[in-house]
TORVO-296448 format. One record per residue (C-alpha): residue number from 1; x, y, z; residue in one letter. Coordinates in nm, 3 decimals, padded with zeros to 5 digits. Example, Ala and Ser with C-alpha at 12.3 -4.5 7.8 and 13.67 -1.06 7.14 Angstrom:
REC   nr        u        v        w  rest
REC    1   01.230  -00.450   00.780     A
REC    2   01.367  -00.106   00.714     S
# end
This chain:
REC   nr        u        v        w  rest
REC    1   09.214   08.672   11.523     M
REC    2   09.101   08.344   11.481     R
REC    3   08.936   08.385   11.138     T
REC    4   09.092   08.165   10.905     S
REC    5   08.864   07.880   10.980     R
REC    6   08.555   08.057   10.946     R
REC    7   08.664   08.235   10.618     Q
REC    8   08.817   08.045   10.294     G
REC    9   09.136   08.175   10.134     I
REC   10   08.936   08.394   09.861     V
REC   11   08.780   08.603   10.164     L
REC   12   09.099   08.616   10.329     N
REC   13   09.248   08.769   10.007     V
REC   14   08.969   09.000   09.965     V
REC   15   09.042   09.117   10.350     V
REC   16   09.410   09.191   10.245     G
REC   17   09.318   09.351   09.973     I
REC   18   09.027   09.590   10.133     V
REC   19   09.260   09.635   10.434     G
REC   20   09.518   09.783   10.219     G
REC   21   09.273   10.043   10.080     F
REC   22   09.187   10.091   10.462     I
REC   23   09.527   10.123   10.564     G
REC   24   09.615   10.362   10.267     G
REC   25   09.360   10.600   10.352     W
REC   26   09.370   10.558   10.755     L
REC   27   09.727   10.595   10.812     L
REC   28   09.795   10.929   10.657     P
REC   29   09.501   11.077   10.862     M
REC   30   09.632   10.997   11.189     I
REC   31   09.995   11.079   11.112     G
REC   32   10.154   10.768   11.053     L
REC   33   10.435   10.733   10.749     S
REC   34   10.600   10.374   10.711     V
REC   35   10.759   10.486   10.453     G
REC   36   10.755   10.376   10.054     G
REC   37   10.856   10.085   09.867     G
REC   38   10.722   09.779   09.898     W
REC   39   10.766   09.682   10.237     F
REC   40   10.620   10.022   10.340     G
REC   41   10.311   09.897   10.152     F
REC   42   10.325   09.553   10.310     L
REC   43   10.322   09.699   10.617     V
REC   44   10.027   09.982   10.574     T
REC   45   09.802   09.681   10.422     A
REC   46   09.876   09.470   10.713     F
REC   47   09.784   09.721   10.958     L
REC   48   09.489   09.798   10.738     G
REC   49   09.375   09.409   10.751     A
REC   50   09.425   09.414   11.132     V
REC   51   09.198   09.703   11.165     I
REC   52   08.962   09.545   10.891     L
REC   53   08.942   09.203   11.105     L
REC   54   08.938   09.397   11.440     A
REC   55   08.605   09.568   11.302     I
REC   56   08.432   09.289   11.178     V
REC   57   08.510   09.073   11.482     N
REC   58   08.336   09.328   11.683     L
REC   59   08.027   09.305   11.501     F
REC   60   08.012   08.957   11.491     R
REC   61   08.041   08.940   11.864     R
# end
């Protein structure tokens, strides 16, 4: 999403953590399940972070 240069490493970690919460909350609400275990949690956090960055990019433009 081309935000790494504007954000530092700390903000990237925060986006990942908040994205994990968003993914864990949003994916079951829309009926998606990626399974359990560390891989499922990783995919959920990744999808949540992508959603969060997309929302942030919409407001920055």
